[in-house]
C-alpha positions in Angstrom: -15.5 31.4 11.9 -12.2 32.8 12.6 -9.5 32.9 10.1 -6.2 31.9 10.8 -2.6 34.2 10.0 -0.6 31.5 8.2 2.7 32.6 7.2 3.7 30.8 4.3 7.6 30.0 5.9 5.3 27.6 7.4 3.5 26.7 4.7 6.2 25.3 3.1 7.6 23.8 6.7 5.0 22.0 6.2 5.3 20.8 2.9 8.5 20.0 2.8 8.1 17.3 6.3 5.6 16.2 4.0 7.7 15.4 1.7 10.4 14.1 4.4 7.6 11.8 5.1 6.9 10.4 1.8 9.9 9.6 0.8 10.6 7.8 4.5 7.2 5.6 3.9 8.7 4.4 0.2 12.0 3.6 1.9 10.6 2.4 4.4 8.7 0.3 2.3 11.5 -1.3 -0.3 13.3 -1.9 3.1 10.8 -3.6 4.8 13.0 -7.2 5.9 10.3 -10.2 4.5 9.2 -12.8 6.6 10.8 -15.6 8.2 9.8 -18.7 6.4 9.7 -20.3 9.9 6.9 -18.2 11.0 4.2 -18.5 7.6 2.8 -21.5 8.6 1.8 -20.1 11.1 0.8 -16.4 10.0 -1.5 -18.5 7.5 -2.8 -20.1 10.4 -4.1 -16.9 12.5 -5.5 -15.4 8.9 -7.9 -18.1 8.7 -8.9 -18.1 12.5 -9.7 -14.5 11.1 -7.4 -13.1 14.3 -6.1 -9.6 13.7 -2.5 -9.7 12.6 -0.1 -6.7 13.8 0.4 -3.3 10.9 4.4 -5.2 11.1 4.2 -8.5 10.4 1.7 -7.9 7.3 4.5 -5.7 5.9 7.0 -7.9 6.4 4.1 -10.5 4.5 3.9 -9.2 2.2 7.8 -9.0 0.8 7.7 -13.1 2.4 8.2 -15.9 0.4 5.0 -17.2 0.0 2.8 -16.5 -2.7 -0.3 -17.3 -1.1 0.6 -15.0 2.0 0.9 -12.0 0.1 -2.4 -11.8 -2.0 -3.7 -11.8 1.4 -1.2 -9.3 3.6 -2.0 -7.1 0.6 -6.1 -7.8 1.4 -5.1 -6.7 5.2 -3.2 -4.6 4.8 -6.2 -2.6 2.9 -8.9 -3.7 5.9 -6.3 -2.1 8.2 -7.9 1.4 7.2 -4.2 2.1 7.4 -2.8 4.5 5.4 0.9 3.9 6.4 0.3 0.6 4.7 -0.8 2.6 1.2 3.6 2.7 0.1 3.7 -1.2 0.3 0.7 -0.9 -1.5 2.6 0.0 -4.2 5.2 -1.4 -3.8 3.3 -4.7 -4.2 1.5 -3.7 -7.3 4.6 -5.2 -9.9 5.0 -8.3 -7.7 4.5 -10.8 -10.3 3.6 -14.1 -8.7 0.7 -15.8 -8.9 -0.2 -18.7 -6.9 -1.8 -21.8 -8.8 -5.0 -24.6 -7.7 -6.4 -21.8 -6.0 -9.9 -21.2 -7.4 -10.8 -17.3 -7.7 -14.5 -16.4 -8.6 -12.1 -13.3 -9.9 -9.2 -15.0 -11.0 -7.3 -11.9 -10.2 -7.5 -12.4 -6.8 -4.7 -15.7 -7.3 -2.0 -12.7 -7.5 -1.2 -9.9 -5.8 -1.1 -7.3 -7.2 -4.4 -7.1 -7.8 -6.1 -8.1 -4.3 -2.9 -5.1 -3.9 -4.4 -2.8 -6.1 -8.1 -3.4 -4.4 -6.5 -2.4 -1.4 -5.1 1.1 -2.4 -8.9 1.8 -3.9 -10.0 1.0 -1.1 -7.6 3.2 2.0 -7.9 6.0 -0.8 -11.1 5.5 -3.2 -8.6 6.2 -5.7 -8.3 3.8 -9.0 -5.7 5.2 -11.6 -6.8 1.9 -14.5 -4.0 -1.0 -12.8 -5.2 -3.6 -13.8 -2.9 -7.2 -13.0 -3.2 -8.8 -16.3 -2.7 -5.7 -18.8 0.8 -5.7 -20.5 3.6 -4.8 -18.4 4.2 -1.2 -19.5 0.5 -0.3 -18.5 0.6 -1.9 -15.4 3.7 0.6 -15.1 2.5 3.5 -15.9 -0.4 3.0 -13.8 1.8 3.4 -11.0 3.6 5.7 -11.3 0.7 7.2 -11.3 0.2 6.0 -8.4 3.0 7.1 -7.1 2.7 10.5 -8.1 -1.4 10.6 -6.4 0.7 9.3 -3.4 3.3 12.1 -3.2 0.7 14.6 -4.0 -1.9 13.3 -1.5 0.4 13.7 1.2 1.5 17.5 0.2 -1.8 18.1 -0.6 -2.9 16.7 3.4 -0.4 19.0 5.1 -0.8 21.8 3.6 -4.9 21.5 3.8 -3.6 21.3 8.2 -2.2 24.5 7.9 -5.6 26.7 5.4 -7.8 29.2 7.6 
């Protein structure tokens, strides 16, 4: 096996890039414009027909005005396999809404935060003990574990790319 000589400065540079990318992804998640209200019905219809929906629209739906649509968007973001969804889904863990009138086998499916956690576990293979109906302090602690993991995971991914 051929050994690559990697300079410490190059590794440090990659780690700095990873940190920057993590910060930008988190900032983008927080600054995402909600889906315009007039698109809610259109998107719900497309979901019911199981159409492919653009990543950006799903991210907007995740912070949009309609509770059911937010929950569906969380599930669909997990189904995409797109790791760019991670910071958006971490933010969605704080969603306090619950849609009523739906009859789910798993009561947590009526919440965006439960579906966001399921999507995160699907995308990452990780579980940080987030439970949708735990007390808020416990949920907040689990969210902090997700945030820490995301920051460390992005850095580790870039660092491993530099290793021989």
